[in-house]
Every structure is written in structure tokens, then in C-alpha cells.
VEXDREN-2710 file (C-alpha; in Angstrom, 1 decimal):
% VEXDREN-2710
k/r/px/py/pz
1/MET/-6.0/-36.2/-17.0
2/GLN/-9.6/-35.4/-17.9
3/SER/-11.8/-38.2/-19.2
4/ASN/-12.7/-36.2/-22.3
5/TYR/-9.0/-36.2/-23.3
6/PHE/-9.0/-40.0/-23.4
7/GLN/-12.4/-40.1/-25.0
8/GLN/-11.1/-37.9/-27.8
9/LEU/-7.9/-40.0/-28.1
10/THR/-10.1/-43.1/-28.3
11/GLN/-12.1/-41.6/-31.2
12/ASP/-8.9/-40.7/-33.1
13/LEU/-7.4/-44.1/-32.5
14/LYS/-10.6/-45.8/-33.8
15/GLN/-10.2/-43.8/-37.0
16/GLN/-6.4/-43.9/-37.4
17/GLY/-5.0/-46.5/-35.0
18/THR/-3.5/-49.9/-35.7
19/GLY/-6.0/-52.0/-33.7
20/THR/-3.0/-53.2/-31.6
21/PRO/-1.4/-51.7/-28.5
22/GLN/0.2/-48.4/-29.3
23/LEU/2.7/-46.3/-27.5
24/ILE/1.4/-42.7/-27.6
25/LEU/3.5/-39.5/-27.1
26/ASP/1.5/-36.4/-26.4
27/LEU/3.6/-33.9/-28.4
28/ALA/2.1/-30.8/-26.7
29/GLN/2.8/-32.2/-23.2
30/TYR/6.4/-33.1/-24.3
31/ARG/7.0/-29.6/-25.7
32/HIS/5.6/-28.2/-22.4
33/ASN/8.0/-30.2/-20.4
34/LEU/10.9/-29.1/-22.6
35/GLU/9.9/-25.5/-22.1
36/VAL/9.8/-25.9/-18.3
37/MET/13.3/-27.5/-18.3
38/GLN/14.7/-24.8/-20.6
39/SER/13.4/-22.1/-18.2
40/LYS/15.1/-23.8/-15.2
41/LEU/18.5/-24.6/-16.5
42/PRO/21.2/-22.0/-15.4
43/GLU/23.9/-21.0/-18.0
44/GLN/26.7/-22.9/-16.2
45/LEU/24.9/-26.3/-16.5
46/GLN/25.1/-28.0/-19.8
47/PRO/22.1/-30.4/-20.4
48/ARG/22.9/-34.0/-21.4
49/LEU/20.1/-36.2/-22.7
50/VAL/19.8/-39.7/-21.4
51/VAL/19.3/-41.9/-24.5
52/LYS/17.8/-45.0/-22.8
53/SER/14.9/-42.9/-21.4
54/LEU/14.2/-41.1/-24.8
55/ALA/15.0/-44.0/-27.1
56/SER/13.8/-42.6/-30.4
57/ILE/15.8/-40.4/-32.7
58/PRO/12.9/-37.9/-33.4
59/LEU/12.2/-37.7/-29.7
60/LEU/15.9/-36.9/-29.0
61/LYS/16.1/-34.5/-32.0
62/LEU/13.2/-32.4/-30.7
63/ALA/14.9/-32.2/-27.2
64/SER/18.3/-31.6/-28.7
65/GLU/17.0/-28.6/-30.8
66/LYS/14.9/-27.1/-28.0
67/LEU/17.7/-27.4/-25.4
68/ASN/20.5/-26.6/-27.8
69/THR/22.6/-29.6/-26.9
70/GLN/24.2/-32.6/-28.6
71/ARG/25.4/-34.0/-25.4
72/PHE/24.1/-37.5/-24.8
73/MET/24.5/-40.2/-22.1
74/VAL/24.4/-43.7/-23.6
75/PHE/23.9/-46.9/-21.5
76/HIS/23.6/-49.5/-24.3
77/LEU/26.3/-50.2/-26.8
78/PRO/24.1/-50.5/-30.0
79/HIS/22.8/-47.0/-29.2
80/LEU/26.3/-45.5/-29.7
81/ALA/26.3/-45.9/-33.5
82/GLU/22.7/-44.7/-33.8
83/ILE/23.5/-41.4/-32.0
84/MET/26.8/-40.9/-33.8
85/GLU/25.0/-41.3/-37.2
86/ALA/22.1/-39.0/-36.3
87/PHE/24.0/-36.2/-34.5
88/SER/27.2/-34.9/-36.3
89/GLN/28.4/-33.0/-33.2
90/ALA/27.5/-35.7/-30.6
91/ASP/29.4/-35.6/-27.3
92/ILE/28.7/-39.0/-25.7
93/LEU/29.3/-40.0/-22.1
94/LEU/28.8/-43.6/-21.3
95/GLY/26.4/-44.0/-18.3
96/LYS/28.0/-47.3/-17.1
97/PRO/31.4/-49.0/-17.5
98/MET/31.3/-51.1/-20.6
99/PRO/32.9/-54.6/-20.5
100/ILE/36.2/-54.7/-22.4
101/GLN/34.6/-57.1/-24.9
102/ALA/32.0/-54.4/-25.7
103/LEU/34.7/-51.9/-26.3
104/LYS/36.6/-54.4/-28.6
105/SER/33.4/-55.0/-30.5
106/PHE/32.7/-51.3/-31.0
107/TYR/36.2/-50.6/-32.3
108/GLN/36.2/-53.6/-34.7
109/THR/33.2/-52.1/-36.5
110/LEU/35.0/-48.7/-37.1
111/SER/37.2/-47.8/-40.0
112/ASP/40.7/-46.5/-39.1
113/GLN/39.6/-42.9/-40.0
114/ASN/36.6/-43.2/-37.7
115/LYS/38.7/-44.5/-34.9
116/ILE/40.7/-41.2/-35.1
117/ASN/37.5/-39.0/-35.5
118/ASP/35.5/-40.6/-32.7
119/GLN/38.2/-40.6/-30.0
120/GLY/37.2/-37.1/-28.8
121/SER/33.5/-37.5/-29.0
122/ILE/33.1/-40.5/-26.6
123/GLN/33.9/-40.5/-22.9
124/TRP/34.2/-44.1/-21.7
125/LEU/33.2/-44.5/-18.0
126/ILE/35.8/-46.0/-15.7
127/ASP/35.0/-47.3/-12.2
128/ASP/38.2/-48.9/-11.0
129/VAL/41.9/-49.5/-11.8
130/GLU/41.3/-53.0/-13.2
131/HIS/38.9/-51.6/-15.8
132/LEU/41.2/-48.8/-16.7
133/GLN/44.1/-51.2/-17.2
134/GLN/42.0/-53.3/-19.6
135/TYR/41.1/-50.1/-21.5
136/LEU/44.7/-49.0/-21.6
137/GLN/45.9/-52.3/-23.1
138/LEU/43.2/-52.1/-25.8
139/ALA/44.2/-48.4/-26.6
140/GLN/47.9/-49.5/-26.8
141/ARG/47.0/-52.4/-29.2
142/LEU/44.8/-50.1/-31.4
143/ASN/47.2/-47.2/-31.1
144/ILE/44.4/-44.8/-30.1
145/ARG/43.8/-42.4/-27.2
146/LEU/40.7/-43.1/-25.2
147/HIS/38.9/-40.3/-23.3
148/VAL/37.9/-41.6/-19.9
149/ASN/35.5/-40.3/-17.3
150/ILE/35.8/-41.5/-13.8
151/GLU/32.7/-42.7/-11.9
152/ILE/32.8/-41.5/-8.3
153/ASP/30.5/-42.7/-5.5
154/VAL/28.7/-39.7/-4.1
155/GLY/26.4/-41.8/-1.8
156/LEU/24.5/-44.2/-4.1
157/HIS/26.9/-47.0/-3.4
158/ARG/26.5/-48.7/-6.8
159/GLY/30.2/-48.9/-7.4
160/GLY/32.7/-46.3/-8.6
161/VAL/35.5/-44.7/-6.7
162/GLN/34.9/-44.7/-3.0
163/THR/38.3/-43.6/-1.5
164/GLN/40.9/-41.0/-2.2
165/GLN/43.5/-43.7/-2.6
166/GLN/41.5/-45.4/-5.4
167/PHE/41.0/-42.0/-7.1
168/ILE/44.7/-41.1/-6.9
169/ALA/45.7/-44.5/-8.3
170/LEU/43.5/-43.9/-11.3
171/MET/44.8/-40.4/-11.9
172/LYS/48.4/-41.7/-11.8
173/LEU/47.6/-44.4/-14.3
174/ILE/46.1/-41.8/-16.7
175/GLN/49.0/-39.4/-16.0
176/HIS/51.7/-42.0/-16.8
177/ASN/49.9/-43.1/-20.0
178/ALA/49.1/-39.8/-21.6
179/ALA/49.6/-41.1/-25.1
180/TYR/46.7/-43.6/-24.7
181/LEU/44.5/-42.1/-22.0
182/LYS/43.0/-38.6/-21.5
183/LEU/40.9/-37.6/-18.5
184/SER/37.6/-36.2/-19.7
185/GLY/36.0/-35.6/-16.3
186/LEU/34.0/-37.1/-13.5
187/MET/30.6/-38.6/-13.1
188/GLY/28.7/-38.8/-9.8
189/TYR/25.1/-40.1/-10.0
190/ASP/22.9/-39.1/-7.0
191/ALA/19.6/-41.1/-7.5
192/HIS/19.6/-42.0/-3.8
193/VAL/18.9/-38.4/-2.8
194/ALA/15.2/-38.5/-3.8
195/LYS/14.7/-42.1/-2.8
196/LEU/16.1/-42.3/0.8
197/PRO/13.4/-42.5/3.4
198/LYS/13.2/-39.0/5.0
199/ILE/13.4/-40.6/8.5
200/LEU/17.0/-41.5/7.6
201/LYS/18.0/-38.3/5.9
202/SER/16.3/-35.3/4.4
203/PRO/16.7/-34.9/0.6
204/ASP/18.4/-31.5/1.2
205/LYS/20.9/-33.0/3.6
206/SER/21.6/-36.0/1.3
207/TYR/22.1/-33.7/-1.7
208/GLN/24.5/-31.4/0.2
209/GLN/26.6/-34.4/1.3
210/SER/26.7/-35.8/-2.2
211/GLN/27.9/-32.4/-3.5
212/GLN/30.6/-32.2/-0.8
213/MET/31.9/-35.7/-1.8
214/TYR/32.0/-34.6/-5.4
215/GLN/33.8/-31.4/-4.6
216/GLN/36.5/-33.3/-2.6
217/TYR/37.4/-35.3/-5.8
218/LYS/37.5/-32.1/-7.9
219/THR/39.8/-30.5/-5.4
220/ILE/42.2/-33.5/-5.3
221/LEU/42.3/-33.5/-9.1
222/GLN/43.0/-29.7/-9.3
223/GLN/45.6/-29.6/-6.6
224/GLN/47.5/-32.9/-7.0
225/PHE/47.1/-33.4/-10.7
226/PRO/47.2/-29.9/-12.3
227/ASP/48.4/-31.3/-15.6
228/LEU/45.2/-33.4/-15.9
229/TRP/43.0/-30.4/-15.1
230/HIS/41.8/-28.4/-18.2
231/ALA/38.9/-26.1/-19.0
232/GLY/37.0/-28.8/-21.0
233/LEU/36.6/-31.2/-18.2
234/CYS/33.0/-32.7/-17.9
235/PHE/31.8/-32.8/-14.3
236/ASN/28.6/-34.8/-14.8
237/GLY/25.9/-35.3/-12.2
238/GLY/22.2/-35.4/-11.6
239/GLY/19.4/-37.3/-13.1
240/SER/15.7/-36.4/-13.3
241/PRO/15.0/-36.7/-9.5
242/THR/17.7/-34.2/-8.5
243/PHE/17.4/-31.9/-11.6
244/MET/15.8/-29.0/-9.7
245/GLN/18.4/-29.1/-6.9
246/HIS/21.3/-29.0/-9.4
247/CYS/19.6/-26.0/-11.1
248/GLN/19.7/-24.1/-7.8
249/HIS/23.3/-25.0/-6.8
250/SER/25.7/-27.6/-8.3
251/VAL/29.4/-28.3/-8.3
252/CYS/28.8/-29.9/-11.7
253/ASN/28.8/-28.3/-15.1
254/ASP/27.0/-31.1/-17.0
255/LEU/23.6/-32.4/-16.0
256/ALA/22.1/-35.7/-17.3
257/PHE/18.3/-36.2/-17.5
258/GLY/15.7/-37.8/-19.7
259/SER/12.8/-39.6/-18.1
260/MET/11.2/-36.5/-16.6
261/LEU/10.7/-35.1/-20.1
262/LEU/8.0/-37.8/-20.5
263/LYS/7.1/-38.0/-16.8
264/PRO/6.3/-41.6/-16.3
265/GLY/4.7/-42.6/-12.9
266/ASP/8.0/-43.1/-11.0
267/PHE/8.7/-39.4/-11.5
268/ASP/5.6/-38.1/-9.6
269/LEU/7.9/-36.1/-7.3
270/ALA/7.1/-32.8/-5.6
271/ASN/9.9/-30.9/-7.3
272/LEU/8.8/-32.1/-10.8
273/ALA/5.1/-31.0/-10.2
274/GLU/5.2/-28.6/-13.1
275/LEU/5.8/-31.4/-15.6
276/GLN/3.0/-33.4/-17.3
277/CYS/2.8/-37.0/-18.3
278/ALA/3.5/-37.2/-22.0
279/LEU/3.6/-41.0/-22.5
280/TRP/0.7/-43.5/-22.7
281/ILE/0.0/-47.1/-23.7
282/ALA/-3.3/-47.4/-25.6
283/ALA/-4.7/-51.0/-25.6
284/PRO/-7.8/-52.0/-27.5
285/ILE/-10.6/-53.7/-25.7
286/LEU/-11.3/-57.2/-27.1
287/LYS/-14.1/-58.4/-24.8
288/VAL/-16.5/-57.0/-22.2
289/LEU/-18.2/-59.4/-19.8
290/PRO/-20.8/-58.6/-17.1
291/CYS/-18.4/-59.7/-14.3
292/GLY/-15.1/-61.4/-13.7
293/GLN/-15.7/-65.1/-13.8
294/ILE/-13.0/-67.0/-11.8
295/PRO/-12.4/-70.6/-12.8
296/GLY/-13.4/-73.0/-10.0
297/LEU/-15.3/-70.2/-8.2
298/GLU/-18.4/-70.1/-10.5
299/LEU/-20.7/-69.8/-7.5
300/MET/-19.5/-66.2/-7.1
301/ASN/-20.9/-65.4/-10.5
302/HIS/-24.4/-65.2/-8.9
303/LEU/-23.4/-62.6/-6.3
304/PRO/-24.0/-58.8/-6.9
305/HIS/-21.1/-57.3/-8.8
306/GLN/-19.6/-53.8/-8.7
307/TYR/-17.2/-54.4/-11.6
308/LYS/-17.5/-55.7/-15.2
309/ALA/-14.7/-57.7/-16.8
310/VAL/-12.7/-56.2/-19.7
311/PHE/-10.1/-58.1/-21.6
312/ILE/-7.6/-56.0/-23.5
313/TYR/-5.1/-56.7/-26.3
314/GLY/-1.8/-57.2/-24.4
315/GLY/-1.1/-56.3/-20.8
316/TYR/1.2/-56.8/-17.8
317/TRP/3.4/-53.8/-18.7
318/ARG/5.4/-51.9/-16.1
319/ALA/2.6/-49.4/-16.0
320/ASP/-0.5/-48.3/-14.2
321/TYR/-4.1/-48.3/-15.5
322/ILE/-5.4/-44.8/-15.7
323/TYR/-8.5/-44.8/-17.9
324/PRO/-11.3/-45.8/-17.4
325/GLU/-10.9/-44.5/-13.9
326/LYS/-10.6/-47.2/-11.1
327/SER/-9.7/-49.9/-13.7
328/ARG/-7.4/-52.5/-12.2
329/PRO/-6.2/-56.1/-12.9
330/HIS/-8.2/-58.8/-11.1
331/VAL/-6.3/-60.1/-8.1
332/LEU/-7.6/-63.6/-8.3
333/TYR/-7.7/-64.0/-12.1
334/GLY/-4.0/-63.0/-12.4
335/ARG/-1.9/-61.0/-14.8
336/SER/-1.5/-61.7/-18.6
337/SER/0.7/-60.1/-21.2
338/ASN/-1.6/-61.6/-23.9
339/GLN/-5.1/-60.7/-22.8
340/GLU/-5.1/-59.0/-19.5
341/MET/-8.4/-59.0/-17.6
342/LEU/-9.4/-55.7/-15.9
343/GLN/-12.1/-54.9/-13.4
344/VAL/-13.9/-51.8/-14.6
345/PRO/-16.7/-50.1/-12.6
346/ILE/-20.0/-51.5/-13.7
347/GLN/-21.5/-48.1/-14.5
348/CYS/-18.6/-47.3/-16.9
349/ASP/-19.9/-47.0/-20.5
350/ILE/-17.1/-48.9/-22.3
351/HIS/-17.3/-51.3/-25.3
352/VAL/-15.4/-53.6/-27.5
353/ASP/-13.0/-51.6/-29.8
354/ASP/-12.7/-48.8/-27.2
355/TYR/-9.3/-48.2/-25.6
356/VAL/-7.8/-48.5/-22.2
357/PHE/-5.0/-46.1/-21.3
358/ILE/-2.1/-47.1/-19.2
359/ARG/0.7/-44.9/-17.8
360/PRO/4.2/-46.3/-17.9
361/THR/6.2/-46.2/-14.6
362/GLN/9.4/-45.9/-16.5
363/SER/10.1/-44.8/-20.1
364/GLU/13.3/-46.8/-20.5
365/ALA/11.5/-50.1/-19.7
366/ILE/8.5/-49.4/-22.1
367/ILE/9.8/-47.7/-25.2
368/PRO/12.0/-50.6/-26.4
369/GLN/8.9/-52.9/-26.3
370/PHE/7.3/-50.9/-29.1
371/ALA/8.7/-50.6/-32.6
372/GLN/6.9/-47.3/-33.1
373/LEU/6.1/-44.3/-31.0
374/TYR/3.0/-42.5/-32.1
375/ALA/3.4/-38.7/-31.6
376/TYR/-0.1/-37.4/-31.1
377/THR/-0.7/-33.8/-32.2
378/GLU/-3.9/-31.9/-33.3
379/GLY/-5.8/-35.2/-33.6
380/LYS/-3.2/-36.9/-35.8
381/PHE/-0.5/-39.4/-35.2
382/LEU/3.1/-39.2/-36.5
383/GLN/5.0/-42.5/-36.6
384/TRP/8.4/-42.3/-35.0
385/GLN/10.8/-45.3/-34.9
386/THR/12.2/-46.4/-31.6
387/PHE/15.4/-48.3/-30.6
388/ARG/14.4/-51.9/-30.3
389/GLU/17.8/-53.4/-29.3
END
């Protein structure tokens, strides 16, 4: 980003800011990223928004409207009620298997009518037979029919079905308990594709292999369990790092993504180069000193210095310092989440009450730390609430 962008943002924050660390959404950049995604998505792939990565209802609503979807992937139980309240047609796929106690807790809070209404809108993720048996017992006790989506291991090795025998056992259990369980689809997450060292396997080869594994389970389902196969099955895959590969060719019909719409630092990938960072932490400067003075090493204060010391409000986020350029935490002074000390080039014209800008490495780790998201557009800030739980 150009320095005049951050200088302008600093001026606007000085006039309208809170004087505390603020999480800034650049609305124009976010809209740009949504445009790019919309242009790439083929008709046969339904987009599914990952709630933990876009953990604010206005943020999700903007994406939902632009991409014409009310499909969501939820990873945290308290987010379920938030999504169901905000989106009347929500189709929710759990992104991880929920402990049985979480399921009990969720259904205890629902009225009998809502238990009936919500059965079709939630796909509970199942990774093994033991989990499915627990869910079945709860469904029998509550006299409801749970929609279950089966997690398959397509190479990430983070659990889920790894063998055809496991898969067949799950299908049989669903088949024999049709009054209480309905198969809603499969989920195969392929985050490893972009992260494996290329010396081990190329991303293209890794992606092809994950797709082949996925197709094998689809084939078993269709051929051996035709009564479980139906047109509405959700074959979910992807994630931001493999979004572009799925758009070119995919055995899935449902594609989950979220983080790349904000493009935090971990998503600086070649195939996401068209996207722009839309999320910043703005931290006010509390103190500016001529140099970093290290306790016990006061003799060093008399040496020539290339950096001045800047103390900011807050710090130690999972994020990288972006502006002023070449700013960085002091290695010897250490990190602080209260008043972090940064080294800033001595020629940098920066003062108390100016702002330092920090780029999160992940959106899901940062958004819940802030009660508000400040959507920045045309020099103004819109206040959007986030999910704090």
C-alpha cells in the first residue's frame, strides 16, 4: 500500500477515531475482492461463506448479497444462533465435528417447533462411527432427524474417514436409521495442497490426488448406497488457498471460503494475487523516543542509532507491522500486548497521536479480539459489531 493511503487514514482517524486500537475494514478493497470471486466462480460451484473468517453480520451480509448465497460454514457453536437469526434461508454446514455435549446444549435452547424447522437447515459434521452413534442416540431421544455430512480425509490427515471400510460402516448406520439420520453430503478439506513443500509434491499433483480420493467416496456412495444418493447432496470442498483450482475443475458442488475476501498475510499466494488486503489494525502512538533504551544496557544509548523508539497502544497481535515502512518490534526489548515498542527508521516523520498500521496474518484470530469493525469508506467509518464469543 502507498504511504499516502496510510497518511490519509491517519488524518481521518485523528478526527473520527476512538484513540484506541481499531480494526479497520477497507470497504472498497473488500468489494473489489468480492467482485473478483464472483467473476471466477463457475455455475456448478455454490459458494459457502466461512463464518469464523468473516465474523461480523454486516460483513457476511455484504458477501451474501454480492455472491447470492446463504450457505455458511460454522465452526463455533455460539455462531449458529447468530447466523440463523440474521439469515432466514441459512444453509449451515458445521466445519468440525461438534462434541455431543455441544449438540445437547444447542437443542436444549430450541423450542419444539424450531427443532422441527431447523433440522433441514443444519448439516452436522461426522468424522467416525462413534460420533455418529452418539448423534443417533440423541436424535432418538429428541425424536428428530439429524442431517449429517461425512468428513473424508483427502490428504490433510486431520481426522475424518480414511478407509472405504470406515465409510461403508457410516453409510450402513445412516441407512439403517433413516428415521433419525439423513445423509446431507461429504466434506473434504484440502488445505495441505497449498502448504506442502514443493520438493515433496507439486500443488497441482497434490490437488489432483485429493480430488481423486474425493471421487472414490462419491462413487462408492452412488454405486453401493443408491437410496442415500439424491440430487440435493452437498459435496463440500476447498478453502481460500485452493479456491482457484476448484474454479477450474472440481468434483465438488459446494465451495467454502472466507479469509481470502479480507486477504490477511497468510493468504499472499500466487493464485490469489488479484485480491487486495482489506483488513488493518490501527494503533495510536503513545510515545516517541530518540532511540530504544534497553534496561541494563544503558551504555548502548550513546552509540549512533538508525532507529527511534515508538511505543504504541496495544501490540503483540498475530499481525505484521506495515506502516511506517521498516517498523518492527525490538528484538532485545521484547514483545508487549500493552505498550509494544517498535523500532522505526530515524528519518521517519512520526509523532505522538499518529497511527501505526498492522496487517493481520489471519482474520479469524484477530476479528474476535475487537468488539467493533470499522468499515472505512470515502473518509468515513461505519461501526459494525463483531462476534466476540
